[in-house]
C-alpha positions, 0 to 999 in steps of 0.5 A: 094300375096303382090306382086300381090296386089302391081302390081294391085294397081299401074296398076289400078292407072295408068290406071285410071290416063290415063282414066282421062286424056283421058276424060279431053281431050275429054271433052275439044276438043269435049265436049262430056258430056258423058265422064264426066262419065269416069272422075267420075269413075276414082275418086274412085282410085284417091281419095283412093290413092292420098287422103291417101298420101295427107290427110293421111286417111285410104284406108279402112275406112269402108267395102263398102267405100261409097264415092268412091263407090258413085262416081263410080255409079255416073260415070256409070250413067252419062256415060251411060245416053243416053241424053248426047253427047258421051254417049253410045259409045263403047269406053266409055262403055269399059272404064267404064267396065275396071274402074268398074272391077278395082274398084270391085277388089280393094273393094273385094280383094285388100283392104281386109286383112286376118283374124287375129283371136286370135292375137288381144290383149284384153283390160286389158290383158297383152301384149304377150312377144315381142321385139322392138326398142327404139328411139335410135335403141337399142332393148328392151324386154317387160319384161324390160318394165313391171312395168313402164310406156311406150309409144308404137308407131306402124307404119304400112308398 
């Protein structure tokens, strides 16, 4: 499953980046304002991945990710608004559909984690037995730490 998710997110990011460059080229050369919709629709995945790398925010801050979801909706509205030049063209519809499907897959499949009921440590309860690495690389068990202050640092990934 991890491999499928890795392939998905790298493919979706590549496709969205390609669409962003295409929309910028169309906007610069033909000034078809409808392609602002494509550009807006690429921002959710760019925000989630690049933002996570640059600003170190979590990619799953809430269930519905309001900012990226709002950008996608705005992109669809702008891209399909019939008053704008270039809006409503088949290539724009296909681009928006691909970006929409990719974002929905991100939202409902990629960013969801399996349920971890029962593995959660309750406040005030003792930690289950474990082994960890000290800063110098030596192993330490939780039994060795019992009764003395300790700082535990967890790295995800």
